[in-house]
All heavy atoms as an XYZ file, in Angstrom:
1026
protein
N      22.756     27.634    256.268
C      23.618     28.472    257.032
C      24.666     29.148    256.288
O      24.974     30.351    256.484
N      25.331     28.424    255.427
C      26.438     28.982    254.510
C      25.873     30.086    253.682
O      26.424     31.121    253.546
C      27.123     27.897    253.746
C      28.029     28.477    252.704
C      27.846     26.889    254.664
N      24.706     29.776    253.053
C      24.118     30.709    252.139
C      23.708     32.039    252.875
O      23.973     33.113    252.421
C      22.919     30.111    251.461
N      23.083     31.836    254.007
C      22.621     33.031    254.794
C      23.796     33.890    255.297
O      23.734     35.108    255.220
C      21.698     32.474    255.885
C      20.974     33.533    256.708
C      20.074     34.468    255.772
C      20.180     32.971    257.771
N      24.794     33.235    255.787
C      25.982     33.955    256.274
C      26.680     34.714    255.162
O      27.083     35.886    255.336
C      26.846     32.976    256.998
C      28.009     33.767    257.690
C      27.698     34.617    258.864
O      26.550     34.437    259.384
O      28.400     35.572    259.233
N      26.851     34.021    254.078
C      27.499     34.699    252.871
C      26.696     35.874    252.431
O      27.174     36.957    252.157
C      27.654     33.693    251.815
N      25.372     35.749    252.454
C      24.411     36.814    252.039
C      24.564     37.960    252.998
O      24.687     39.119    252.606
C      23.002     36.325    251.926
C      22.052     37.384    251.637
C      21.957     37.884    250.358
C      21.202     37.873    252.584
C      21.021     38.897    250.013
C      20.245     38.795    252.257
C      20.141     39.336    250.953
N      24.422     37.681    254.352
C      24.438     38.781    255.299
C      25.775     39.526    255.297
O      25.801     40.686    255.478
C      24.148     38.243    256.636
C      22.711     37.730    256.907
C      22.402     37.119    258.149
O      23.321     36.772    258.946
O      21.146     36.854    258.411
N      26.843     38.820    255.120
C      28.171     39.497    255.145
C      28.346     40.318    253.836
O      28.943     41.408    253.858
C      29.349     38.491    255.222
C      29.453     37.891    256.591
C      30.701     37.054    256.727
N      30.689     36.346    258.028
C      31.776     35.822    258.501
N      32.931     35.923    257.836
N      31.761     35.169    259.629
N      27.763     39.821    252.743
C      27.882     40.582    251.501
C      26.985     41.794    251.555
O      27.359     42.856    251.011
C      27.413     39.621    250.357
O      28.280     38.573    250.168
N      25.889     41.750    252.106
C      24.956     42.965    252.308
C      25.750     43.977    253.190
O      25.671     45.171    252.775
C      23.669     42.547    252.950
C      22.815     41.719    251.934
C      22.858     43.742    253.265
C      22.476     42.383    250.558
N      26.320     43.584    254.179
C      27.081     44.488    255.021
C      28.242     45.160    254.192
O      28.473     46.352    254.238
C      27.707     43.801    256.265
N      28.899     44.355    253.404
C      29.980     44.801    252.487
C      29.464     45.779    251.466
O      30.088     46.824    251.204
C      30.704     43.682    251.852
C      31.883     44.083    251.032
C      33.060     44.346    251.543
C      31.746     44.077    249.612
C      34.182     44.813    250.778
C      32.836     44.492    248.792
C      34.014     44.773    249.419
O      35.094     45.308    248.614
N      28.257     45.532    250.879
C      27.650     46.398    249.821
C      27.338     47.775    250.525
O      27.384     48.792    249.824
C      26.464     45.853    249.272
C      26.602     44.581    248.370
C      25.245     44.083    247.978
C      27.499     44.900    247.214
N      27.026     47.812    251.740
C      26.724     49.014    252.434
C      27.943     49.861    252.788
O      27.907     51.014    252.873
C      25.949     48.763    253.660
C      24.488     48.275    253.449
C      23.868     47.927    254.754
C      22.421     47.314    254.469
N      21.786     46.960    255.683
N      29.049     49.099    252.974
C      30.310     49.746    253.435
C      31.255     50.210    252.263
O      31.844     51.224    252.348
C      30.951     48.674    254.341
C      32.490     48.861    254.547
C      32.999     47.557    255.229
O      32.369     47.063    256.188
O      34.102     47.100    254.829
N      31.352     49.386    251.263
C      32.308     49.610    250.087
C      31.806     50.739    249.263
O      30.602     50.760    248.896
C      32.415     48.359    249.308
C      33.196     48.482    247.999
C      34.672     48.497    248.249
N      35.338     48.245    247.028
C      35.817     49.210    246.235
N      35.654     50.424    246.574
N      36.526     48.919    245.134
N      32.662     51.684    249.029
C      32.245     52.888    248.265
C      32.936     52.886    246.878
O      34.085     52.452    246.754
C      32.562     54.206    248.987
C      31.734     54.305    250.214
C      31.978     55.752    250.758
C      31.145     55.735    252.043
N      30.285     56.813    252.202
N      32.244     53.358    245.928
C      32.657     53.524    244.537
C      32.057     54.733    243.983
O      30.816     54.936    244.173
C      32.419     52.277    243.665
C      32.973     52.216    242.311
C      34.537     52.086    242.452
O      35.000     51.336    243.231
N      35.247     52.801    241.505
N      32.797     55.622    243.340
C      32.314     56.904    242.901
C      31.642     57.717    243.998
O      30.783     58.498    243.833
C      31.324     56.700    241.749
C      31.813     55.799    240.647
C      31.218     54.580    240.321
C      32.858     56.221    239.794
C      31.730     53.713    239.382
C      33.321     55.419    238.794
C      32.810     54.159    238.551
N      32.156     57.520    245.223
C      31.764     58.372    246.365
C      30.415     57.859    247.001
O      29.952     58.555    247.937
N      29.901     56.774    246.521
C      28.652     56.265    247.148
C      28.766     54.755    247.461
O      29.600     54.072    246.732
C      27.462     56.463    246.199
C      27.160     57.871    245.981
C      27.639     55.758    244.915
N      28.019     54.276    248.408
C      28.161     52.778    248.688
C      27.698     52.000    247.471
O      26.700     52.360    246.775
C      27.122     52.533    249.813
C      26.923     53.921    250.415
C      27.128     54.863    249.345
N      28.455     50.933    247.096
C      27.991     50.100    245.935
C      26.637     49.542    246.049
O      26.027     49.146    245.124
C      29.100     49.088    245.587
C      29.252     48.029    246.680
C      30.403     49.751    245.170
C      30.223     46.912    246.345
N      26.103     49.354    247.336
C      24.796     48.901    247.567
C      23.723     49.817    247.052
O      22.521     49.346    246.968
N      24.111     51.014    246.744
C      23.065     51.938    246.163
C      22.833     51.713    244.689
O      21.947     52.292    244.207
C      23.527     53.364    246.510
O      24.690     53.618    245.656
N      23.659     50.918    244.071
C      23.498     50.665    242.662
C      22.276     49.746    242.436
O      22.315     48.629    243.062
C      24.785     50.086    242.032
C      26.017     51.028    242.169
C      27.167     50.443    242.357
C      25.837     52.391    242.151
C      28.354     51.345    242.441
C      26.925     53.141    242.240
C      28.229     52.607    242.423
N      21.400     50.113    241.594
C      20.157     49.309    241.387
C      20.416     47.922    240.891
O      19.737     46.953    241.354
C      19.296     50.013    240.326
C      17.933     49.538    240.363
C      16.997     50.410    239.466
O      17.443     51.011    238.542
N      15.707     50.364    239.724
N      21.382     47.648    240.064
C      21.672     46.328    239.611
C      21.993     45.386    240.706
O      21.599     44.259    240.853
C      22.798     46.320    238.558
N      22.843     45.862    241.697
C      23.186     45.018    242.875
C      22.031     44.866    243.792
O      21.784     43.827    244.414
C      24.375     45.652    243.572
C      25.611     45.624    242.783
C      26.805     46.360    243.644
C      26.083     44.206    242.472
N      21.120     45.903    243.886
C      20.000     45.772    244.737
C      19.002     44.695    244.183
O      18.464     43.882    244.973
C      19.196     47.126    244.806
C      20.015     48.161    245.625
C      19.287     49.548    245.509
O      18.330     49.699    244.835
N      19.815     50.430    246.246
N      18.847     44.636    242.881
C      17.981     43.618    242.249
C      18.406     42.211    242.471
O      17.757     41.385    242.857
C      17.851     43.911    240.784
C      17.013     45.075    240.426
N      15.768     44.928    239.716
C      17.093     46.382    240.669
C      15.254     46.080    239.570
N      15.973     46.970    240.192
N      19.842     42.052    242.310
C      20.387     40.708    242.568
C      20.286     40.322    244.047
O      19.990     39.122    244.351
C      21.910     40.727    242.186
C      22.036     40.845    240.678
C      23.391     41.141    240.195
N      24.423     40.173    240.461
C      25.699     40.154    240.170
N      26.171     41.254    239.451
N      26.531     39.295    240.512
N      20.482     41.280    244.996
C      20.295     41.007    246.376
C      18.890     40.656    246.663
O      18.559     39.734    247.579
C      20.761     42.218    247.228
N      17.862     41.325    246.083
C      16.420     41.103    246.408
C      16.108     39.630    245.935
O      15.375     38.978    246.564
C      15.583     42.086    245.652
N      16.543     39.248    244.710
C      16.339     37.953    244.229
C      16.875     36.875    245.192
O      16.204     35.912    245.514
C      16.880     37.743    242.766
C      16.773     36.254    242.338
C      16.168     38.570    241.802
N      18.104     37.069    245.593
C      18.691     36.174    246.531
C      18.040     36.088    247.872
O      17.902     35.092    248.503
C      20.186     36.497    246.679
C      21.096     35.455    247.381
C      20.925     34.064    246.748
C      22.489     35.826    247.412
N      17.546     37.245    248.363
C      16.778     37.238    249.619
C      15.482     36.436    249.425
O      15.224     35.638    250.400
C      16.374     38.742    249.926
C      15.574     38.898    251.159
C      16.134     38.837    252.427
C      14.177     39.016    251.072
C      15.295     38.946    253.576
C      13.377     39.087    252.201
C      13.938     39.111    253.492
N      14.785     36.574    248.394
C      13.670     35.725    248.131
C      14.033     34.232    248.086
O      13.235     33.379    248.750
N      15.027     33.839    247.515
C      15.506     32.428    247.466
C      15.794     31.960    248.905
O      15.434     30.796    249.365
C      16.711     32.270    246.578
C      16.445     32.507    245.099
C      15.543     31.503    244.513
O      15.722     30.318    244.764
O      14.605     31.871    243.776
N      16.456     32.861    249.652
C      16.736     32.423    251.087
C      15.522     32.219    251.941
O      15.478     31.307    252.783
C      17.755     33.469    251.724
C      19.182     33.413    251.135
C      19.906     34.725    251.628
C      19.908     32.072    251.487
N      14.565     33.098    251.751
C      13.266     32.998    252.535
C      12.572     31.694    252.093
O      11.981     31.011    252.961
C      12.453     34.140    252.256
C      12.916     35.463    252.910
C      13.059     35.320    254.365
O      12.039     34.939    255.067
O      14.134     35.597    254.885
N      12.545     31.354    250.831
C      12.059     30.049    250.357
C      12.666     28.896    251.019
O      12.059     27.932    251.508
C      12.068     29.983    248.900
C      11.549     28.644    248.212
C      10.078     28.459    248.521
C      11.791     28.654    246.723
N      14.038     28.961    251.130
C      14.764     27.944    251.798
C      14.392     27.692    253.182
O      14.266     26.597    253.782
C      16.272     28.109    251.715
S      16.928     27.897    250.053
N      14.264     28.807    253.974
C      13.808     28.763    255.331
C      12.507     28.065    255.423
O      12.265     27.205    256.342
C      13.663     30.130    255.900
C      15.057     30.847    256.121
C      14.836     32.321    256.586
C      16.087     33.080    256.632
N      15.838     34.502    257.017
N      11.553     28.388    254.571
C      10.202     27.748    254.565
C      10.323     26.335    254.380
O       9.649     25.494    254.946
C       9.287     28.392    253.532
O       9.003     29.736    253.853
N      11.140     25.889    253.333
C      11.299     24.521    253.077
C      11.867     23.684    254.277
O      11.439     22.598    254.563
C      12.236     24.277    251.873
C      11.531     24.574    250.518
C      12.651     24.544    249.452
C      10.540     23.556    250.168
N      12.830     24.220    254.925
C      13.441     23.621    256.065
C      12.350     23.454    257.182
O      12.253     22.334    257.851
C      14.672     24.376    256.625
C      15.181     23.871    257.944
C      15.833     24.200    255.527
N      11.651     24.559    257.455
C      10.663     24.449    258.530
C       9.532     23.396    258.141
O       9.126     22.715    259.029
C       9.995     25.811    258.804
C      10.901     26.870    259.402
C      10.274     28.205    259.444
C      11.273     26.458    260.814
N       9.128     23.374    256.875
C       8.144     22.397    256.415
C       8.765     20.955    256.613
O       7.999     20.068    257.113
C       7.774     22.662    254.960
C       6.664     21.842    254.578
O       6.307     20.750    255.096
N       5.958     22.326    253.545
N       9.947     20.732    256.216
C      10.550     19.476    256.358
C      10.653     18.951    257.823
O      10.340     17.833    258.179
C      11.915     19.341    255.770
N      11.033     19.938    258.712
C      11.141     19.645    260.154
C       9.746     19.315    260.681
O       9.559     18.432    261.558
C      11.792     20.753    260.882
C      13.277     20.984    260.621
C      13.816     22.207    261.189
C      14.153     19.767    261.029
N       8.778     20.088    260.289
C       7.377     19.911    260.710
C       6.929     18.474    260.270
O       6.411     17.762    261.147
C       6.417     20.992    260.221
C       5.029     20.722    260.598
N       4.493     20.943    261.778
C       4.006     20.241    259.806
C       3.247     20.656    261.809
N       2.841     20.199    260.617
N       7.205     18.059    259.129
C       6.796     16.736    258.627
C       7.597     15.685    259.330
O       6.981     14.616    259.651
C       7.012     16.663    257.119
C       6.018     17.467    256.263
C       6.418     17.441    254.886
N       5.618     18.229    254.075
C       4.539     17.805    253.261
N       4.354     16.565    253.174
N       3.871     18.582    252.534
N       8.790     15.956    259.667
C       9.615     14.898    260.450
C       9.111     14.749    261.817
O       9.044     13.671    262.303
C      11.033     15.359    260.449
C      12.072     14.419    261.007
C      12.149     13.166    260.104
C      13.439     15.093    261.075
N       8.701     15.793    262.504
C       8.160     15.694    263.785
C       6.828     14.979    263.850
O       6.467     14.385    264.787
C       7.896     17.175    264.371
C       9.231     17.760    264.806
O      10.257     17.045    265.007
O       9.174     18.969    265.041
N       6.076     15.019    262.719
C       4.734     14.411    262.618
C       4.721     13.083    261.896
O       3.650     12.546    261.562
C       3.736     15.350    262.041
C       3.551     16.675    262.870
O       3.299     16.492    264.027
N       3.536     17.790    262.262
N       5.939     12.490    261.766
C       6.035     11.230    261.114
C       5.246     11.196    259.785
O       4.565     10.144    259.436
C       5.547     10.003    261.941
C       6.466      9.897    263.176
O       7.746     10.100    262.937
O       6.023      9.534    264.246
N       5.295     12.228    259.061
C       4.635     12.346    257.691
C       5.196     11.304    256.694
O       6.435     11.139    256.641
C       4.867     13.711    257.185
C       3.902     14.118    256.013
O       3.899     13.233    255.075
O       3.349     15.162    255.951
N       4.348     10.617    255.916
C       4.702      9.663    254.950
C       5.499     10.287    253.835
O       6.225      9.623    253.120
C       3.630      8.783    254.458
C       2.570      9.638    253.682
C       1.458      8.721    253.260
C       0.368      9.697    252.706
N      -0.243      9.139    251.559
N       5.373     11.579    253.603
C       6.044     12.294    252.514
C       7.396     12.886    252.833
O       7.946     13.711    252.106
C       5.083     13.434    251.996
C       3.795     13.008    251.441
C       3.964     12.301    250.127
O       4.906     12.732    249.245
O       3.343     11.273    249.840
N       7.956     12.445    254.024
C       9.161     13.122    254.448
C      10.385     12.853    253.578
O      11.181     13.715    253.307
C       9.550     12.667    255.901
C      10.690     13.501    256.498
C       9.806     11.224    256.066
C      10.471     15.009    256.528
N      10.437     11.734    252.921
C      11.564     11.415    252.004
C      11.504     12.264    250.847
O      12.588     12.876    250.490
C      11.499      9.943    251.551
N      10.349     12.538    250.222
C      10.224     13.471    249.071
C      10.550     14.890    249.563
O      11.216     15.530    248.828
C       8.862     13.377    248.488
N      10.072     15.291    250.591
C      10.287     16.583    251.154
C      11.763     16.893    251.437
O      12.311     17.893    251.232
C       9.435     16.910    252.422
C       9.425     18.261    252.829
S       8.618     19.335    251.662
C       9.056     20.944    252.149
N      12.421     15.860    252.064
C      13.902     15.975    252.300
C      14.680     16.159    251.012
O      15.574     17.008    251.032
C      14.328     14.717    253.034
N      14.289     15.363    249.975
C      15.024     15.565    248.694
C      14.756     16.946    248.088
O      15.661     17.512    247.603
C      14.589     14.427    247.786
O      15.221     13.255    248.135
N      13.467     17.349    248.115
C      13.262     18.714    247.587
C      13.865     19.763    248.327
O      14.508     20.667    247.702
C      11.690     18.982    247.695
C      11.313     20.324    247.097
S       9.522     20.885    247.144
C       8.715     19.756    248.188
N      13.982     19.710    249.657
C      14.738     20.621    250.493
C      16.164     20.600    250.160
O      16.831     21.726    250.045
C      14.452     20.387    251.951
O      12.997     20.404    252.166
C      15.033     21.405    252.798
N      16.827     19.404    250.126
C      18.272     19.403    249.887
C      18.554     19.967    248.476
O      19.519     20.762    248.340
C      18.704     17.944    249.920
C      20.065     17.618    249.306
C      21.240     17.996    250.122
C      22.444     17.581    249.427
N      23.626     17.702    250.186
N      17.832     19.588    247.469
C      18.057     20.208    246.090
C      18.009     21.665    246.050
O      18.820     22.370    245.470
C      16.995     19.509    245.132
N      16.976     22.260    246.722
C      16.726     23.719    246.742
C      17.867     24.387    247.452
O      18.388     25.408    247.076
C      15.420     24.139    247.135
C      15.105     25.543    247.176
C      15.229     26.072    245.714
C      14.996     27.559    245.515
N      15.204     28.020    244.266
N      18.169     23.806    248.679
C      19.205     24.443    249.551
C      20.535     24.428    248.870
O      21.225     25.503    249.020
C      19.266     23.735    250.899
C      18.468     24.346    251.996
C      17.019     24.460    251.632
C      18.663     23.661    253.300
N      21.004     23.323    248.237
C      22.320     23.406    247.623
C      22.404     24.358    246.415
O      23.369     24.942    246.166
C      22.857     21.995    247.277
C      23.008     21.148    248.595
C      22.042     21.305    246.275
N      21.218     24.444    245.748
C      21.156     25.416    244.564
C      21.274     26.805    245.033
O      22.070     27.580    244.502
C      19.843     25.177    243.855
C      19.622     26.226    242.793
C      18.211     26.148    242.144
O      17.366     25.459    242.695
O      18.020     26.874    241.076
N      20.654     27.162    246.130
C      20.586     28.502    246.700
C      22.029     28.777    247.364
O      22.537     29.899    247.121
C      19.494     28.722    247.754
O      18.215     28.384    247.075
C      19.516     30.020    248.305
N      22.552     27.783    248.028
C      23.930     28.016    248.616
C      24.951     28.227    247.467
O      25.869     29.173    247.614
C      24.310     26.843    249.455
N      24.803     27.599    246.448
C      25.738     27.706    245.340
C      25.593     29.128    244.737
O      26.558     29.830    244.469
C      25.424     26.710    244.196
O      26.266     26.846    243.219
N      24.375     29.567    244.555
C      24.047     30.882    243.954
C      24.516     32.061    244.935
O      25.147     32.992    244.558
C      22.622     31.048    243.712
C      22.197     32.335    243.029
C      20.739     32.329    242.599
C      20.405     33.680    241.971
N      19.039     33.720    241.539
N      24.257     31.803    246.230
C      24.526     32.859    247.234
C      26.022     33.041    247.329
O      26.500     34.164    247.422
C      23.899     32.507    248.609
N      26.772     31.890    247.371
C      28.264     32.057    247.560
C      28.858     32.651    246.218
O      29.797     33.426    246.349
C      28.866     30.770    247.978
O      28.496     29.716    247.117
C      28.378     30.406    249.406
N      28.334     32.292    245.084
C      28.809     32.807    243.868
C      28.558     34.279    243.698
O      29.418     35.115    243.320
C      28.179     32.081    242.599
N      27.406     34.760    244.144
C      27.043     36.166    244.156
C      27.910     36.909    245.188
O      28.391     37.928    244.869
C      25.558     36.423    244.552
C      24.545     36.075    243.461
C      24.484     37.088    242.314
O      25.258     38.085    242.476
O      23.752     36.840    241.410
N      28.201     36.348    246.333
C      29.038     36.994    247.261
C      30.497     37.227    246.688
O      31.011     38.204    246.931
C      29.169     36.088    248.576
N      30.954     36.241    245.945
C      32.242     36.427    245.335
C      32.196     37.591    244.312
O      33.100     38.377    244.301
C      32.669     35.068    244.610
C      32.959     33.991    245.575
C      33.937     35.328    243.748
C      34.222     34.097    246.448
N      31.188     37.550    243.546
C      31.038     38.695    242.622
C      30.920     40.140    243.267
O      31.560     41.076    242.854
C      29.776     38.521    241.749
C      29.880     37.346    240.707
C      30.867     37.607    239.676
O      30.850     38.752    239.115
N      31.756     36.750    239.388
N      30.200     40.145    244.379
C      30.025     41.395    245.077
C      31.242     41.860    245.723
O      31.428     43.055    245.833
C      28.859     41.321    246.041
C      27.454     41.078    245.355
C      27.143     41.264    244.090
C      26.267     40.606    246.011
N      25.853     40.867    243.872
C      25.281     40.498    245.087
C      26.032     40.217    247.342
C      23.975     40.082    245.311
C      24.648     39.830    247.655
C      23.698     39.697    246.676
N      32.069     40.959    246.235
C      33.288     41.296    246.918
C      34.423     41.566    245.945
O      35.424     42.185    246.325
C      33.641     40.254    247.880
C      32.927     40.261    249.194
N      31.744     39.770    249.398
C      33.308     40.787    250.390
C      31.290     39.985    250.647
N      32.262     40.560    251.254
N      34.294     41.120    244.744
C      35.331     41.215    243.775
C      36.568     40.315    244.135
O      36.360     39.288    244.839
N      37.652     40.652    243.717
C      38.849     39.855    243.967
C      39.264     39.611    245.447
O      39.671     38.482    245.751
N      38.880     40.514    246.221
C      39.130     40.414    247.693
C      38.320     39.254    248.327
O      38.682     38.713    249.389
C      39.035     41.713    248.406
C      39.749     41.694    249.735
C      37.463     41.992    248.623
C      39.835     43.025    250.368
N      37.286     38.903    247.643
C      36.423     37.806    248.217
C      37.089     36.434    248.319
O      36.677     35.586    249.072
N      38.090     36.270    247.388
C      38.729     34.986    247.440
C      40.093     34.973    248.323
O      40.677     33.952    248.372
C      39.117     34.618    246.024
C      37.887     34.136    245.204
S      36.989     32.688    245.927
C      38.117     31.396    245.625
N      40.326     36.163    248.916
C      41.528     36.168    249.708
C      41.250     35.611    251.134
O      40.109     35.470    251.479
C      42.053     37.614    249.897
O      41.084     38.432    250.602
C      42.318     38.218    248.483
N      42.281     35.380    251.863
C      42.113     34.980    253.271
C      41.627     36.091    254.151
O      41.310     35.786    255.316
C      43.400     34.401    253.795
C      43.749     33.055    253.157
O      42.857     32.389    252.617
O      44.904     32.606    253.171
N      41.573     37.353    253.655
C      41.155     38.480    254.589
C      39.614     38.306    254.770
O      39.076     38.898    255.698
C      41.426     39.700    253.878
C      42.903     39.960    253.911
O      43.695     39.399    254.686
O      43.384     40.813    253.064
N      38.819     37.692    253.902
C      37.366     37.540    254.007
C      37.089     36.025    254.030
O      37.778     35.232    253.324
C      36.681     38.150    252.848
C      36.653     39.660    252.941
C      37.736     40.457    252.477
C      35.630     40.331    253.513
C      37.737     41.884    252.640
C      35.542     41.683    253.603
C      36.650     42.476    253.161
N      36.033     35.634    254.702
C      35.628     34.242    254.731
C      34.742     33.884    253.469
O      34.284     32.690    253.420
C      34.810     33.995    256.010
C      35.684     34.013    257.209
O      36.876     33.670    257.091
O      35.154     34.237    258.305
N      34.513     34.758    252.597
C      33.595     34.476    251.441
C      34.091     33.308    250.633
O      33.400     32.483    250.250
C      33.384     35.736    250.606
C      32.708     36.869    251.501
C      32.558     35.461    249.428
C      31.412     36.595    252.034
N      35.416     33.317    250.454
C      35.976     32.175    249.704
C      35.836     30.908    250.404
O      35.566     29.846    249.720
N      35.913     30.946    251.743
C      35.749     29.712    252.559
C      34.220     29.254    252.348
O      33.996     28.060    252.196
C      36.030     30.013    253.959
C      35.530     28.922    254.908
C      36.208     27.739    254.948
C      34.384     29.101    255.774
C      35.706     26.666    255.908
C      33.915     28.148    256.583
C      34.638     26.856    256.677
N      33.248     30.199    252.407
C      31.845     29.770    252.286
C      31.651     29.234    250.900
O      30.843     28.240    250.745
C      30.941     31.021    252.403
C      31.012     31.559    253.770
C      30.916     32.986    254.062
C      31.157     30.772    254.952
C      30.978     33.491    255.352
C      31.126     31.288    256.248
C      31.114     32.658    256.403
N      32.291     29.686    249.855
C      32.164     29.214    248.487
C      32.580     27.851    248.368
O      31.888     26.947    247.884
C      32.920     30.136    247.525
C      32.839     29.720    246.093
C      31.788     30.182    245.314
C      33.842     28.936    245.512
C      31.661     29.753    244.023
C      33.740     28.555    244.169
C      32.689     28.996    243.404
O      32.591     28.742    242.147
N      33.796     27.528    249.017
C      34.361     26.172    248.969
C      33.453     25.296    249.790
O      33.198     24.110    249.444
C      35.684     26.198    249.525
C      36.712     26.925    248.623
C      38.063     27.111    249.343
C      38.852     28.122    248.630
N      40.004     28.562    249.456
N      32.962     25.696    250.952
C      32.141     24.924    251.795
C      30.835     24.459    251.125
O      30.377     23.380    251.210
C      31.820     25.615    253.085
C      30.913     24.903    254.064
C      31.501     23.608    254.565
N      32.664     23.861    255.284
C      33.179     22.889    256.063
N      32.584     21.799    256.264
N      34.311     23.191    256.763
N      30.189     25.462    250.388
C      28.999     25.127    249.720
C      29.218     24.111    248.613
O      28.288     23.299    248.453
C      28.448     26.466    249.057
N      30.357     24.084    248.008
C      30.654     23.094    246.966
C      30.749     21.653    247.634
O      30.299     20.662    247.069
C      31.886     23.400    246.117
C      31.843     24.668    245.378
C      30.592     24.633    244.457
N      30.341     25.875    243.780
C      29.682     27.000    244.315
N      29.170     26.859    245.517
N      29.511     28.038    243.698
N      31.329     21.618    248.760
C      31.436     20.333    249.510
C      30.092     19.835    249.973
O      29.771     18.717    249.810
C      32.415     20.460    250.634
C      33.852     20.787    250.201
C      32.439     19.144    251.484
C      34.480     19.721    249.284
N      29.341     20.730    250.552
C      27.975     20.354    251.047
C      27.058     19.854    249.899
O      26.153     19.081    250.117
C      27.354     21.567    251.823
C      28.058     21.850    253.105
C      27.414     23.214    253.667
C      27.916     20.776    254.164
N      27.346     20.431    248.759
C      26.450     20.025    247.662
C      26.579     18.603    247.308
O      25.589     17.915    246.929
C      26.772     20.949    246.428
C      25.846     20.701    245.149
C      26.134     21.611    244.088
O      26.878     22.550    244.156
O      25.450     21.420    243.130
N      27.801     18.045    247.484
C      27.979     16.702    247.070
C      27.690     15.608    248.265
O      27.592     14.436    247.970
C      29.484     16.450    246.651
O      30.411     16.774    247.636
C      29.704     17.299    245.392
N      27.690     16.135    249.457
C      27.423     15.271    250.604
C      25.963     14.696    250.573
O      24.990     15.432    250.373
C      27.704     15.970    251.929
C      29.151     16.279    252.163
S      29.419     17.144    253.734
C      28.843     15.927    254.861
N      25.894     13.394    250.792
C      24.654     12.744    250.890
C      23.787     12.898    249.620
O      22.514     12.991    249.687
C      23.794     13.183    252.161
C      24.559     13.098    253.431
C      23.731     13.704    254.583
C      24.879     11.584    253.778
N      24.362     13.015    248.489
C      23.724     13.080    247.203
C      23.637     14.524    246.747
O      23.270     15.416    247.584
N      24.037     14.789    245.483
C      24.003     16.100    244.966
C      22.533     16.581    244.578
O      21.615     15.779    244.746
C      24.984     16.299    243.853
C      24.678     15.544    242.582
O      23.543     14.832    242.573
O      25.393     15.566    241.681
N      22.507     17.790    243.996
C      21.217     18.330    243.659
C      20.440     17.434    242.765
O      19.271     17.176    242.760
C      21.465     19.699    243.093
C      20.287     20.346    242.424
C      20.586     21.712    241.813
N      22.044     21.994    241.721
C      22.494     23.162    241.271
N      21.645     24.039    240.987
N      23.794     23.334    241.181
N      21.217     16.937    241.757
C      20.594     16.111    240.684
C      20.109     14.667    241.218
O      19.084     14.184    240.805
C      21.566     15.889    239.405
C      21.897     17.268    238.906
C      23.135     17.800    239.137
C      20.912     18.089    238.292
C      23.533     19.045    238.667
C      21.305     19.330    237.820
C      22.541     19.868    238.046
O      22.828     21.100    237.547
N      20.844     14.157    242.133
C      20.410     12.927    242.778
C      19.074     13.158    243.477
O      18.200     12.341    243.311
C      21.436     12.412    243.739
C      20.994     11.340    244.628
C      21.003     10.091    244.194
C      20.499     11.581    245.907
C      20.603      8.956    245.031
C      20.088     10.583    246.734
C      20.074      9.295    246.256
N      19.017     14.256    244.206
C      17.739     14.469    244.944
C      16.565     14.933    244.061
O      15.407     14.602    244.359
C      18.042     15.534    246.087
C      18.729     14.901    247.305
N      18.110     14.037    248.173
C      20.008     14.899    247.588
C      19.024     13.605    249.032
N      20.222     14.146    248.691
N      16.857     15.608    242.973
C      15.774     15.900    241.966
C      15.194     14.634    241.491
O      14.011     14.482    241.226
C      16.300     16.931    240.948
C      16.550     18.282    241.377
C      17.250     19.097    240.225
C      15.288     18.967    241.853
N      16.128     13.690    241.041
C      15.736     12.376    240.611
C      14.975     11.587    241.614
O      13.898     11.014    241.309
C      16.979     11.745    240.077
C      16.548     10.274    239.471
O      15.891     10.380    238.427
O      16.960      9.265    239.991
N      15.473     11.622    242.857
C      14.813     10.861    243.884
C      13.376     11.463    244.166
O      12.419     10.705    244.288
C      15.647     11.010    245.135
C      15.063     10.225    246.319
C      16.061     10.220    247.558
N      15.409      9.582    248.667
C      15.177     10.104    249.812
N      15.563     11.404    250.053
N      14.821      9.493    250.829
N      13.271     12.803    244.148
C      11.958     13.386    244.355
C      11.043     12.924    243.261
O       9.880     12.662    243.553
C      12.169     14.924    244.392
C      10.837     15.701    244.529
C      10.235     15.789    245.741
C      10.229     16.224    243.437
C       9.025     16.477    245.895
C       9.021     16.958    243.448
C       8.451     16.998    244.769
N      11.475     13.065    242.019
C      10.603     12.570    240.862
C      10.274     11.157    240.962
O       9.001     10.791    240.782
C      11.379     12.837    239.547
N      11.128     10.324    241.385
C      10.752      8.803    241.534
C       9.747      8.585    242.583
O       8.890      7.852    242.509
C      12.040      8.020    241.696
C      12.950      7.951    240.471
C      14.201      7.142    240.857
N      15.175      7.255    239.782
C      15.301      6.315    238.819
N      14.505      5.304    238.777
N      16.171      6.531    237.860
N      10.027      9.287    243.753
C       9.095      9.152    244.867
C       7.661      9.696    244.499
O       6.630      9.224    245.065
C       9.564      9.904    246.035
C      10.722      9.287    246.750
C      11.421     10.158    247.776
C      10.419      7.913    247.356
N       7.586     10.598    243.559
C       6.319     11.174    243.163
C       5.734     10.380    241.965
O       4.680     10.724    241.400
C       6.468     12.624    242.716
C       6.813     13.482    243.807
C       5.594     13.679    244.641
N       5.803     14.719    245.623
C       5.077     15.037    246.669
N       3.889     14.286    246.725
N       5.330     15.970    247.518
N       6.444      9.305    241.512
C       5.884      8.463    240.489
C       6.259      8.807    239.071
O       5.605      8.383    238.090
N       7.195      9.699    238.857
C       7.614     10.056    237.578
C       8.798      9.310    236.969
O       9.535      8.785    237.719
C       8.027     11.613    237.416
C       6.925     12.550    237.692
C       6.832     13.041    239.053
C       5.983     12.761    236.763
C       5.656     13.917    239.258
C       4.912     13.632    237.007
C       4.801     14.217    238.339
O       3.772     15.144    238.492
């Protein structure tokens, strides 16, 4: 949720903020970064739906799937909020925008119930590595 909200607000900002008389969202470099992040967010949605489906069906692989999902989600939230700060520039960390709040929230969520590395290790152990 944090990653998606930061992304959506940042896309709206890219469409609204003008530099050199054009929206900064028209710059190809920012479009590429946004496209990569969009793909990562779609992957996260699929992982969450898969994990929920497995949970509903009492799948024996739910522990591994939960760890894979947590690891990917916190990685993407970290990336999405960091990109949002970059896209907003200095104003992103002010109280005028919630982007700084999302950045801080993503860092807290990353450590709750095990960080990315804990879950990557757990996933590997559950898979026999």
